[in-house]
The first five atom37 places (N, CA, C, CB, O) and aatype in JSON, in Angstrom:
{
  "aatype": [12, 3, 10, 15, 7, 2, 11, 10, 16, 3, 2, 7, 9, 19, 2, 9, 10, 11, 0, 12, 4, 6, 16, 1, 9, 6, 1, 10, 19, 9, 15, 2, 2, 11, 10, 16, 6, 11, 4, 16, 6, 5, 12, 16, 7, 9, 10, 0, 1, 0, 11, 8, 10, 11, 16, 10, 12, 12, 5, 3, 2, 0, 9, 16, 2, 1, 19, 0, 11, 2, 11, 10, 9, 2, 15, 10, 11, 11, 9, 3, 19, 19, 9],
  "atom_mask": [
    [1, 1, 1, 1, 1],
    [1, 1, 1, 1, 1],
    [1, 1, 1, 1, 1],
    [1, 1, 1, 1, 1],
    [1, 1, 1, 0, 1],
    [1, 1, 1, 1, 1],
    [1, 1, 1, 1, 1],
    [1, 1, 1, 1, 1],
    [1, 1, 1, 1, 1],
    [1, 1, 1, 1, 1],
    [1, 1, 1, 1, 1],
    [1, 1, 1, 0, 1],
    [1, 1, 1, 1, 1],
    [1, 1, 1, 1, 1],
    [1, 1, 1, 1, 1],
    [1, 1, 1, 1, 1],
    [1, 1, 1, 1, 1],
    [1, 1, 1, 1, 1],
    [1, 1, 1, 1, 1],
    [1, 1, 1, 1, 1],
    [1, 1, 1, 1, 1],
    [1, 1, 1, 1, 1],
    [1, 1, 1, 1, 1],
    [1, 1, 1, 1, 1],
    [1, 1, 1, 1, 1],
    [1, 1, 1, 1, 1],
    [1, 1, 1, 1, 1],
    [1, 1, 1, 1, 1],
    [1, 1, 1, 1, 1],
    [1, 1, 1, 1, 1],
    [1, 1, 1, 1, 1],
    [1, 1, 1, 1, 1],
    [1, 1, 1, 1, 1],
    [1, 1, 1, 1, 1],
    [1, 1, 1, 1, 1],
    [1, 1, 1, 1, 1],
    [1, 1, 1, 1, 1],
    [1, 1, 1, 1, 1],
    [1, 1, 1, 1, 1],
    [1, 1, 1, 1, 1],
    [1, 1, 1, 1, 1],
    [1, 1, 1, 1, 1],
    [1, 1, 1, 1, 1],
    [1, 1, 1, 1, 1],
    [1, 1, 1, 0, 1],
    [1, 1, 1, 1, 1],
    [1, 1, 1, 1, 1],
    [1, 1, 1, 1, 1],
    [1, 1, 1, 1, 1],
    [1, 1, 1, 1, 1],
    [1, 1, 1, 1, 1],
    [1, 1, 1, 1, 1],
    [1, 1, 1, 1, 1],
    [1, 1, 1, 1, 1],
    [1, 1, 1, 1, 1],
    [1, 1, 1, 1, 1],
    [1, 1, 1, 1, 1],
    [1, 1, 1, 1, 1],
    [1, 1, 1, 1, 1],
    [1, 1, 1, 1, 1],
    [1, 1, 1, 1, 1],
    [1, 1, 1, 1, 1],
    [1, 1, 1, 1, 1],
    [1, 1, 1, 1, 1],
    [1, 1, 1, 1, 1],
    [1, 1, 1, 1, 1],
    [1, 1, 1, 1, 1],
    [1, 1, 1, 1, 1],
    [1, 1, 1, 1, 1],
    [1, 1, 1, 1, 1],
    [1, 1, 1, 1, 1],
    [1, 1, 1, 1, 1],
    [1, 1, 1, 1, 1],
    [1, 1, 1, 1, 1],
    [1, 1, 1, 1, 1],
    [1, 1, 1, 1, 1],
    [1, 1, 1, 1, 1],
    [1, 1, 1, 1, 1],
    [1, 1, 1, 1, 1],
    [1, 1, 1, 1, 1],
    [1, 1, 1, 1, 1],
    [1, 1, 1, 1, 1],
    [1, 1, 1, 1, 1]
  ],
  "atom_positions": [
    [[0.86, -1.16, 0.0], [0.0, 0.0, 0.0], [0.91, 1.23, 0.0], [-0.98, -0.01, 1.22], [1.82, 1.33, 0.82]],
    [[0.67, 2.12, -0.9], [1.49, 3.33, -1.01], [0.7, 4.55, -0.54], [1.99, 3.52, -2.47], [-0.24, 4.98, -1.21]],
    [[1.1, 5.09, 0.6], [0.48, 6.29, 1.15], [1.47, 7.45, 1.18], [-0.06, 6.02, 2.57], [1.33, 8.38, 1.99]],
    [[2.46, 7.4, 0.32], [3.47, 8.45, 0.31], [2.89, 9.75, -0.23], [4.67, 8.02, -0.54], [2.01, 9.76, -1.08]],
    [[3.42, 10.85, 0.3], [3.04, 12.17, -0.16], [1.62, 12.59, 0.18], [0.0, 0.0, 0.0], [1.04, 13.42, -0.52]],
    [[1.04, 12.03, 1.23], [-0.34, 12.35, 1.6], [-0.45, 13.29, 2.79], [-1.08, 11.08, 1.91], [-1.54, 13.51, 3.31]],
    [[0.66, 13.85, 3.23], [0.69, 14.78, 4.36], [0.14, 14.15, 5.64], [-0.12, 16.03, 4.03], [-0.48, 14.82, 6.47]],
    [[0.4, 12.86, 5.8], [-0.03, 12.16, 7.01], [0.73, 12.7, 8.22], [0.19, 10.64, 6.88], [1.92, 12.98, 8.14]],
    [[0.03, 12.83, 9.33], [0.64, 13.3, 10.58], [0.81, 12.12, 11.52], [-0.23, 14.41, 11.24], [0.4, 11.0, 11.21]],
    [[1.42, 12.39, 12.68], [1.63, 11.34, 13.68], [0.32, 10.67, 14.08], [2.33, 11.92, 14.91], [0.23, 9.44, 14.1]],
    [[-0.69, 11.46, 14.4], [-1.99, 10.89, 14.8], [-2.64, 10.12, 13.67], [-2.92, 12.0, 15.27], [-3.21, 9.05, 13.9]],
    [[-2.55, 10.64, 12.48], [-3.17, 9.98, 11.33], [-2.56, 8.63, 11.05], [0.0, 0.0, 0.0], [-3.28, 7.67, 10.78]],
    [[-1.24, 8.53, 11.1], [-0.59, 7.26, 10.78], [-0.88, 6.22, 11.85], [0.92, 7.45, 10.64], [-1.01, 5.04, 11.53]],
    [[-0.99, 6.63, 13.1], [-1.3, 5.68, 14.17], [-2.67, 5.04, 13.92], [-1.27, 6.38, 15.55], [-2.82, 3.83, 14.06]],
    [[-3.65, 5.84, 13.54], [-4.98, 5.31, 13.24], [-4.96, 4.38, 12.03], [-5.96, 6.45, 12.99], [-5.62, 3.33, 12.04]],
    [[-4.22, 4.74, 11.02], [-4.12, 3.9, 9.82], [-3.45, 2.57, 10.16], [-3.32, 4.62, 8.71], [-3.91, 1.51, 9.73]],
    [[-2.37, 2.62, 10.93], [-1.66, 1.39, 11.29], [-2.52, 0.46, 12.13], [-0.38, 1.73, 12.04], [-2.48, -0.76, 11.94]],
    [[-3.29, 1.01, 13.04], [-4.19, 0.17, 13.84], [-5.16, -0.58, 12.94], [-4.96, 1.03, 14.86], [-5.43, -1.77, 13.15]],
    [[-5.69, 0.1, 11.96], [-6.66, -0.52, 11.04], [-6.0, -1.55, 10.14], [-7.33, 0.55, 10.2], [-6.61, -2.58, 9.85]],
    [[-4.79, -1.31, 9.7], [-4.16, -2.22, 8.75], [-3.52, -3.45, 9.38], [-3.13, -1.49, 7.98], [-3.13, -4.38, 8.66]],
    [[-3.39, -3.48, 10.69], [-2.78, -4.64, 11.35], [-3.53, -5.94, 11.08], [-2.7, -4.4, 12.84], [-2.94, -7.02, 11.1]],
    [[-4.8, -5.84, 10.83], [-5.61, -7.03, 10.59], [-5.7, -7.4, 9.11], [-6.99, -6.83, 11.14], [-6.46, -8.29, 8.75]],
    [[-4.94, -6.73, 8.27], [-4.99, -6.99, 6.83], [-3.83, -7.88, 6.42], [-4.98, -5.68, 6.04], [-2.99, -8.26, 7.24]],
    [[-3.78, -8.19, 5.16], [-2.69, -8.99, 4.61], [-1.68, -8.12, 3.84], [-3.26, -10.08, 3.67], [-0.95, -8.62, 2.98]],
    [[-1.65, -6.85, 4.15], [-0.72, -5.94, 3.49], [0.7, -6.35, 3.86], [-1.0, -4.46, 3.89], [1.03, -6.5, 5.03]],
    [[1.55, -6.52, 2.84], [2.93, -6.94, 3.05], [3.92, -5.78, 2.92], [3.3, -8.02, 2.08], [5.03, -5.85, 3.45]],
    [[3.52, -4.73, 2.22], [4.43, -3.59, 1.98], [3.67, -2.29, 2.22], [5.01, -3.63, 0.53], [2.61, -2.06, 1.65]],
    [[4.24, -1.45, 3.07], [3.62, -0.16, 3.38], [4.63, 0.95, 3.1], [3.13, -0.11, 4.86], [5.74, 0.95, 3.65]],
    [[4.24, 1.88, 2.25], [5.1, 3.02, 1.92], [4.44, 4.27, 2.49], [5.32, 3.14, 0.36], [3.37, 4.69, 2.04]],
    [[5.1, 4.87, 3.48], [4.58, 6.11, 4.09], [5.65, 7.2, 4.02], [4.15, 5.86, 5.57], [5.79, 8.02, 4.94]],
    [[6.39, 7.2, 2.95], [7.44, 8.19, 2.71], [6.84, 9.54, 2.38], [8.37, 7.73, 1.59], [5.7, 9.64, 1.94]],
    [[7.64, 10.58, 2.59], [7.28, 11.95, 2.19], [5.94, 12.39, 2.8], [7.21, 12.04, 0.67], [5.06, 12.88, 2.1]],
    [[5.82, 12.21, 4.12], [4.67, 12.69, 4.86], [5.16, 13.63, 5.95], [3.85, 11.5, 5.46], [6.25, 14.2, 5.83]],
    [[4.4, 13.81, 7.01], [4.77, 14.73, 8.08], [4.95, 14.0, 9.4], [3.72, 15.83, 8.22], [4.52, 14.49, 10.45]],
    [[5.58, 12.84, 9.35], [5.76, 12.03, 10.55], [6.99, 12.5, 11.32], [5.9, 10.55, 10.18], [8.01, 12.87, 10.74]],
    [[6.89, 12.47, 12.65], [7.99, 12.89, 13.52], [8.34, 11.77, 14.49], [7.63, 14.19, 14.28], [7.74, 10.7, 14.48]],
    [[9.33, 12.06, 15.34], [9.74, 11.1, 16.36], [8.6, 10.73, 17.31], [10.91, 11.66, 17.16], [8.6, 9.66, 17.9]],
    [[7.64, 11.63, 17.44], [6.54, 11.42, 18.39], [5.74, 10.15, 18.09], [5.61, 12.61, 18.38], [5.16, 9.56, 19.0]],
    [[5.69, 9.73, 16.85], [4.89, 8.56, 16.5], [5.66, 7.25, 16.53], [4.3, 8.75, 15.14], [5.05, 6.18, 16.44]],
    [[6.97, 7.29, 16.65], [7.75, 6.06, 16.48], [7.48, 5.01, 17.56], [9.21, 6.4, 16.47], [7.44, 3.82, 17.25]],
    [[7.3, 5.42, 18.79], [7.04, 4.45, 19.85], [5.69, 3.76, 19.65], [7.08, 5.13, 21.22], [5.59, 2.54, 19.78]],
    [[4.67, 4.54, 19.33], [3.36, 3.94, 19.06], [3.4, 3.05, 17.83], [2.29, 5.04, 18.88], [2.8, 1.98, 17.81]],
    [[4.11, 3.49, 16.8], [4.24, 2.7, 15.58], [4.87, 1.35, 15.88], [5.06, 3.45, 14.53], [4.43, 0.32, 15.38]],
    [[5.92, 1.36, 16.7], [6.61, 0.13, 17.04], [5.66, -0.86, 17.7], [7.8, 0.42, 17.97], [5.62, -2.04, 17.33]],
    [[4.89, -0.39, 18.67], [3.94, -1.26, 19.36], [2.88, -1.83, 18.44], [0.0, 0.0, 0.0], [2.54, -3.01, 18.53]],
    [[2.36, -0.99, 17.57], [1.31, -1.43, 16.65], [1.87, -2.4, 15.61], [0.66, -0.22, 15.96], [1.28, -3.45, 15.35]],
    [[2.99, -2.03, 15.0], [3.55, -2.84, 13.92], [4.1, -4.18, 14.4], [4.64, -2.08, 13.22], [4.23, -5.11, 13.6]],
    [[4.43, -4.28, 15.66], [4.89, -5.57, 16.21], [3.78, -6.62, 16.1], [5.34, -5.4, 17.68], [4.06, -7.81, 16.08]],
    [[2.53, -6.17, 16.02], [1.39, -7.08, 15.9], [0.97, -7.32, 14.45], [0.22, -6.55, 16.68], [0.08, -8.13, 14.19]],
    [[1.59, -6.63, 13.51], [1.24, -6.78, 12.09], [1.81, -8.11, 11.58], [1.78, -5.57, 11.23], [3.02, -8.24, 11.39]],
    [[0.94, -9.06, 11.36], [1.38, -10.42, 11.03], [1.96, -10.56, 9.63], [0.23, -11.36, 11.17], [2.85, -11.38, 9.41]],
    [[1.48, -9.77, 8.68], [1.86, -9.97, 7.29], [2.82, -8.92, 6.74], [0.65, -9.99, 6.44], [3.4, -9.11, 5.67]],
    [[3.01, -7.83, 7.46], [3.86, -6.75, 6.96], [5.33, -7.19, 6.9], [3.72, -5.5, 7.83], [5.88, -7.67, 7.89]],
    [[5.93, -7.03, 5.74], [7.33, -7.42, 5.54], [8.23, -6.22, 5.27], [7.43, -8.41, 4.39], [9.42, -6.25, 5.59]],
    [[7.67, -5.16, 4.68], [8.46, -3.99, 4.31], [7.75, -2.71, 4.72], [8.74, -3.98, 2.79], [6.56, -2.52, 4.46]],
    [[8.51, -1.83, 5.38], [8.01, -0.51, 5.77], [8.98, 0.53, 5.25], [7.83, -0.39, 7.32], [10.13, 0.57, 5.67]],
    [[8.52, 1.37, 4.33], [9.37, 2.41, 3.77], [8.84, 3.76, 4.24], [9.41, 2.33, 2.21], [7.68, 4.09, 4.01]],
    [[9.7, 4.52, 4.9], [9.25, 5.8, 5.45], [10.31, 6.89, 5.35], [8.84, 5.62, 6.9], [10.52, 7.64, 6.3]],
    [[10.97, 6.96, 4.21], [11.95, 8.0, 3.97], [11.27, 9.36, 3.83], [12.79, 7.68, 2.72], [10.06, 9.46, 3.61]],
    [[12.06, 10.39, 3.95], [11.62, 11.77, 3.71], [10.47, 12.22, 4.6], [11.21, 11.92, 2.28], [9.54, 12.87, 4.14]],
    [[10.55, 11.86, 5.87], [9.64, 12.38, 6.88], [10.46, 13.26, 7.82], [8.91, 11.21, 7.66], [11.64, 13.49, 7.56]],
    [[9.86, 13.74, 8.87], [10.56, 14.63, 9.8], [11.14, 13.88, 11.0], [9.62, 15.73, 10.28], [11.29, 14.45, 12.08]],
    [[11.45, 12.61, 10.8], [12.07, 11.82, 11.87], [13.58, 11.98, 11.72], [11.64, 10.29, 11.8], [14.21, 11.34, 10.88]],
    [[14.14, 12.84, 12.55], [15.57, 13.14, 12.44], [16.38, 12.56, 13.59], [15.77, 14.63, 12.38], [17.6, 12.44, 13.49]],
    [[15.72, 12.2, 14.68], [16.4, 11.68, 15.85], [16.93, 10.27, 15.56], [15.46, 11.66, 17.07], [16.16, 9.36, 15.27]],
    [[18.22, 10.13, 15.63], [18.87, 8.86, 15.31], [18.43, 7.74, 16.25], [20.38, 9.01, 15.35], [18.26, 6.6, 15.83]],
    [[18.27, 8.07, 17.53], [17.85, 7.07, 18.52], [16.45, 6.55, 18.18], [17.87, 7.68, 19.95], [16.21, 5.34, 18.24]],
    [[15.54, 7.43, 17.82], [14.18, 7.03, 17.45], [14.19, 6.14, 16.22], [13.3, 8.27, 17.2], [13.47, 5.14, 16.16]],
    [[15.01, 6.48, 15.23], [15.12, 5.67, 14.02], [15.64, 4.28, 14.35], [16.05, 6.34, 13.0], [15.08, 3.27, 13.92]],
    [[16.71, 4.21, 15.13], [17.31, 2.93, 15.48], [16.36, 2.07, 16.31], [18.6, 3.14, 16.24], [16.3, 0.86, 16.13]],
    [[15.63, 2.7, 17.22], [14.68, 1.95, 18.05], [13.6, 1.33, 17.17], [14.05, 2.87, 19.11], [13.22, 0.18, 17.38]],
    [[13.12, 2.08, 16.22], [12.1, 1.58, 15.31], [12.64, 0.4, 14.49], [11.61, 2.7, 14.37], [11.98, -0.63, 14.38]],
    [[13.8, 0.55, 13.94], [14.41, -0.51, 13.12], [14.7, -1.74, 13.97], [15.71, 0.0, 12.47], [14.37, -2.86, 13.56]],
    [[15.3, -1.56, 15.13], [15.69, -2.69, 15.97], [14.52, -3.4, 16.63], [16.64, -2.23, 17.02], [14.61, -4.59, 16.93]],
    [[13.43, -2.7, 16.85], [12.27, -3.3, 17.49], [11.43, -4.12, 16.51], [11.4, -2.23, 18.11], [10.65, -4.98, 16.93]],
    [[11.59, -3.86, 15.25], [10.79, -4.55, 14.23], [11.68, -5.44, 13.37], [10.04, -3.52, 13.34], [11.79, -5.24, 12.16]],
    [[12.28, -6.4, 13.98], [13.26, -7.24, 13.29], [12.66, -8.06, 12.15], [13.9, -8.18, 14.28], [13.37, -8.35, 11.18]],
    [[11.39, -8.42, 12.23], [10.79, -9.23, 11.16], [10.35, -8.38, 9.97], [9.6, -10.01, 11.7], [9.91, -8.92, 8.95]],
    [[10.47, -7.07, 10.09], [10.06, -6.14, 9.03], [11.29, -5.4, 8.51], [8.97, -5.14, 9.54], [12.1, -4.91, 9.3]],
    [[11.41, -5.31, 7.21], [12.49, -4.54, 6.6], [12.08, -3.07, 6.63], [12.79, -5.02, 5.12], [11.22, -2.64, 5.86]],
    [[12.71, -2.3, 7.53], [12.35, -0.89, 7.71], [13.39, -0.01, 7.03], [12.25, -0.54, 9.22], [14.59, -0.14, 7.27]],
    [[12.92, 0.9, 6.17], [13.8, 1.84, 5.49], [13.36, 3.25, 5.9], [13.74, 1.65, 3.92], [12.25, 3.68, 5.6]],
    [[14.27, 3.96, 6.59], [13.96, 5.31, 7.06], [14.88, 6.28, 6.35], [14.12, 5.43, 8.6], [14.8, 7.49, 6.58]]
  ]
}
């Protein structure tokens, strides 16, 4: 599913991720939106339950904190995360 360039915010992506956890989506592209470090912890918790997701691409967002990026990548070992 490609949701890149949709001006998604932290709150918006959390709601979308909650809904998609029960789907068979294997690839999620949320690049070029308005996501910040504030959503990474919630995203990690939600995506850990995503049974079918294999790839998460989220380049070109406002996540600049290296610790937040690494935590997201390291917490989701079964998913190929590209930030």
